[in-house]
N, C-alpha and C positions, 0 to 999 in steps of 0.2 A: 367541507366536512373531509371530503375523503383524505386531503393534505393533511389536515389537523390532525388525524387519526393515524396514518402513517407516519409522519413525523413525530408522535407520543409513543409508537413503538418502537422506534428506532432509537429514541432518545432515551426512553426506558434500556434498551441493552448496554448504551454507552454508559449512560450514569450508572448504572451497576459494575461494570468494567473499570471505572475512571475511580469508583467511591472508596476501596480500599487504597489503591494508590496515593487520593488526595489526602487521605485521612493520615495516612504514616507519613506522610511529609511534611503536616503540620501547614498547610498551603492557608496564606489569607483568604478570603471571599472572593477579592479582585483577580486573582490569579486563577482562582479556577474557575471563575464564570468567561474569564479570558478563555481558558483551554477549552471549555464547554462551546463556545463562541466559535473557534475555529472547528472543532471538531462540526459543528451544524452547518458547514457549508457542502461535506460531502452528503450530509443526510438528505438535506435539501436537493441537491442534484440527482439522488437517487429517487427521492419520495414524489418528487411532478410525474414522471412519468406514471408511476404506479395509482398516483394520485387520480389521474385521467381516466385509466381503466377502471379503478372502483366509480368514478362519478359517471362516465359514461352508461357503463354497465347495470347503476342503481336507477339512473333516471330514464334509460330505454325500456328497462325491467317494469319498472313503474308503469310506464305508456303503455307499455302492451298489456300489464295486470287490468288496467283501466279502461280497455279497448279504445284508448286516444290516436293508437298507431291506426287500428281498424277503421276507425270513423276519418282519419285524414287520408286514407288510401280513398275510403268510399267517396270523399270530398274531391280528388284526382292528384292527392297530391302524393307523388313516389316514395318511396323510401329514399330512393337516392336525392331526394331534392331537401328530405326531412334531414338527410345528414350532412348536407354540404355546408351549413355553416358552422358544424363543429368541426367537420376537418379545417374549415377556415382559420377556427378559433385556434385550434390546434398549431397549425402552421405560424402564427404570431407567435403561442408559445414556444414552440421549436425554435424560433430565431433568438426569443430571450433566452433561452436555456442556452444558446450555444455561444451568445455572448456572455453569459453566468459561467459555463465552464472554460471558455478562454480568459476572461479577465477577472474573476473572483474567487475560484476554486483554486487556482494555484496558488495564490497568495496566502489564502487560509490555510494550505494544507503545508505551505513552505515554516507559516508561523507557529503552527501546532504541531511539526520533526522540533523544531526550535525548542518548543517550551517541552516537548515532552523529553528530547536528549537533555535541557535542564534539571529536567526532574529526575532522569537517570541520575545524574551527576549528584543531586541532592539527595538522594534515598542512600542512607547507609548500607543496608544490607547489598546492594548492587556495586557500591562503592569499595566497602570493605573485604568482599568475598575475594576479589582478587589481593587483598595485601594481607590473607591468611599468613603467619611465619614471621610477617616484614613488620618493621618498626616505621610507626605513621611519624614523622618529625614535624608536621605541618597543623599540628593543632592548638595553636597558643604555644602557652609555656609548658606543653604536656608531650610528651615521646611515647605511644601507644603501642603494645604488640599484643595482637590477638590471635589466639590459634585455632578457634574455628567460629564461623560465620552462620547461622541459620536462615538462610533468605527471605523463608516464609514467615518467622515468627519476628526476624529482625534481632533475635537473642546474640549476643556475644558469648561465647564461653571462655575460661583460661587466660584471663588480661592481667598484663603487666603494665604499670605506668610510671613513669619518671616525671616528676613534678619540678621542672627547673624554675619555676618563678621566684623562689626564694634563695637568697644568697646560701653560699656555701654548695656543700653534696647534695644531690636532686633527692627528694624522697621517692621512696620505693612501694607502690601500693600494688598488692594481687589480690585480684578477686576471683571468684569463681565463674560468677554470671556476672552480664551487664546488658546493656540498653544504652544505644545513641540515638535521640532525637532530634529533630531540627526545627525549628522554627523561624519565623520573621524572616521566612523568603531566603533560609539558609546564612543569613548574619547570626545567628544564635544558635549553640548546638549546646544540648545539656548531655550528660555522660551520668548515667547512674551505675554502681557498681555495688553488688550484694556479695555477701559472705564473703569476706575479706581481711587481710591485714597489712599494715604498714611499717615500715622502716625507715627510720626519720636518723639521721647524724646530727648530735650538736653542732650548730654551726662556729660555737665559742671552745669547744673543747670536742676535737675529731672523735675522741677517743672514746666518746660517750653514744651510745647507742639505742634511742630508744624504739620499741616494739611494742604493737597494740593489734586490736581486731575490731571489725566494725561488722554491724552488720548490713547497713546500708551507706552510700557516701554520696552525694550529687556535686558534680564537678560543670560549672558553667564557663560554656567557652563562648567568647564573643570574637568573630572577624566578619567584619565587612566586607572581606575580598571573596567571599565565599556567595556573594548576591549571584543567585542565576537567574534574577528575572530579566537582566543586559544582555544574556545570551545571544550574540547573532552569528547566523552561518552563510557564507556567501557560496556555498554548494547549493546545488538545485537538483533535484532529480526528475524522471521524466512528469511526475505527478504535480510538479511544482513549478512547471515552465509552461509560456503560452505558447500557440501557436507558430507562432513566429520564430522565439527561440528556439522550438524542436526543430522546425525548418532550417535555420542557418544551423543547427549542430549536425545533422546528417547530410548538409553540403561538407561541412569542415572533415566528417567522419569519410564520405566517399573521396573527398579529395587526398584525404590521407592515405588510405588504402590504393587510389591510384599512384601516390607517390611510391610506394612500400612495393606496388607492383612493377613499379618501372625500376627501383634498385635490386630487385630479384632478378629482372628480366638482363639487366645488364652484367650483374656479377656471373649468372650464367651464361651467358654470351662470351666473355672475358675467358671463363673458364675453358669455355667449347675451343675458342680462338687459339688458348695455349697448347689443348691436344692435337688439333691439327696444324700448327706450326711446327716447319723441319727444324731439327737442331743439327747446327754441323759439328758440334763435338761432339756428339753420341756416334758419328761414324768413325771419328779418330779414337775413340776409346770406348770399345763394347764393352768394359766394364761398368761404365755409366749408367748402361740401358735399364739394369735392375734397378739402380739406386733411383733413377730418376722415377720408374713406375710405380716404387713403394713410395715416395712422396707426393706423385700426382693422386696414387691412391688414396693416402690420408687426407689430402686436401680434398680432395673429392667427398670423403664422409665429413668433413666439417663443413664443407660447403652444402651436402644435404642436411645437415643439421640446421643450419642457420637458415636455409631455406625454409624448412618445415616448422622454425619458431616464427619466421614472418609471415607464414600462412596463418599460423595460430594466433598471430598477431590480427590479422584482416579477417578471420572469421569473429574474435573477439568483438573487433569493431562491430562488424556487419551485425552481428546479434543485437547491439546496443542501440544502433540506428533503428533495426526493428521496431525495440520498444518503444520508441520516440514515434515512430510511425502507428503502431498501435494505440498511444493514447492519442493522437492526432484523431487517430478515423474514429477512437471513443466517446471524444466528445463530442462528435458530430450525430453518433449512432447511437447514444443514450438521448441526446433531444431527440432526433427524429423517431424515436420509440414514442413520443407522445401523439403524433400524427400514425404510428402503426398500431397504437394500443385503440385510437377510437375506430378504426376500420374493424378490429377484431372484437370490442365492448360494445358498439352500437347493435350489429345483429346479435352479438351475444347474448346481450341484455332482452332483445324482442323477442328472439327465442326461447328463453328460458322463462320468461313470462315471471320471475321472482318480485315479490315485495320485499321491502327492509336492506338494512346494510349487511345482515349476516350471510346471506347467498351472494351477495356481489362481492363482500371482501373475499370470501374462501375460495370462489370463482379467481378472484382477481390474485390472489396470491399464488394458486398455483401456476396461472399464466406466467406472472412476471417470476417465479423462482424457476420456472423450465427457461423463460428467457434469460435470468441472471446467469442459470447455470453454464448455458450455450454460449453467453457472452466470456465467462471466465474461461471457459474450454478452450473457445479460440484464440484469447488471448495469451495461454498458455502455448498451445500449438505456434502462434504466431513470433512469440518471444525466443524459441526454439527452433526457429527457421524450418520448421513445415508444411505451412502454410504463410501465403501472403499475407501481409498486415491487413490490407484491405478488405480481404475475403473473409478474415476468419472475424474483423469487427461488424462486417456488414449482414454477415448471413443470417443473424437472429433476424434482424430486420427484414429480409427478403423472406424468408421462412414464413414468419408471422404473418408478413402482408400478404403471402398468398394464403393463409388461413383466414384473413379478413377478407379477403376476395371470395372466397368461398363461402364464409359464413352471409357475408352481405347479398351474395347472388340467393344463398337460402330463405334471406330476408324478404329478399324482393319477390321470389317466386312462393312466400308463405307455407315454405317446405322447413322442416327439421333436416339439420345437414344430414343425418344420418337417413332420412328418406330420399333426399337427394344424391346418396351416393347409391342408394339400391335401385332408384330411378335409372342412373348410368349405366348400372351393371346389368338393369335389365333390357335397357337399348343395346347393348353390347351382345345381349344374348342371343335378341331375337336379330340381329344382324347377321349372326354367324350361323343362324338356323335355316335351312335351304326353305 
């Protein structure tokens, strides 16, 4: 139930974001469903740990509210023994999620990006915005000039169109506004012109020109070459690669950086050797001393700029390697969060003694939001090289794991966490008192 609820919440957000894009591109139901399924992969990766937290808080809150935990403890069953099978189930679920994050999620992300790129190419406003003031010559028999494109409404303004589909001189159409719509997965384009006029030269008598106005004219363009459903991309980003591919990429980056460092060292050593090598011609002609010094200074500046550029390449590649390492650790960290959230949720439910889903979901959202913000912040710092990737990605699990252990101890001692902290403070005060 927790998994279905969390997935529903995340899916509603995705659907609302995609709804306008899908409708404006005239996609068929199959392509829209395909795009939704591909985006469902990352939703599952996030929903599983969060669903574990919701479920554990609900179950132990109900057990505590019905005094079943108290009855089990009275029968000699400790709280540690109660949560042991839950932790074991979370371990199994974490292993499944590690496999899912490594094998299923990258391919789904890759296909989603391919389809999203295809949709961007298909959406008229996104494509035509970059072509304002430039003739488009690939719309079948038509050549189109657009002065302004409104990206929000997909509305075109001040259009000039040449129809070369008829023999003789092309027919010229001018319109104040227009709209370009895409159907049949990009193979059929409908261009609507409004409030315009046309100029047509008679093919039999070039001296005769006919002119007229129109309120609305619709042009139908069919082009099978615009089918975006078969678009494929060989490039994969860090979120579209499995662990083995990212480790290989990291090794290649390290090898490339080592080769670059070797080139820097050899170039610097050659320049230093040239500086320290005595020149016999300089002693015979003192005038060469100033010219040689000036030449060496210029070469030194060029060498310094070249070395600085090479170090820039090394830093950029190192940051790229960090993004791969961050993604590798994140695959494990999010999966292991299932275990961490059991350690947090079980004692938290037992201590809150809350019935129903409302309180459980609210508490879960607070904890998961804090966990996710912690993870995003660590990812940003690691990508910029301020924090090691392993530390950034595992810090949330370590932090919430410690919180879970404190909550578990409070549940074992039958004390709320606040009471446990006050008890520790009281003991510390007694120790200091003579």
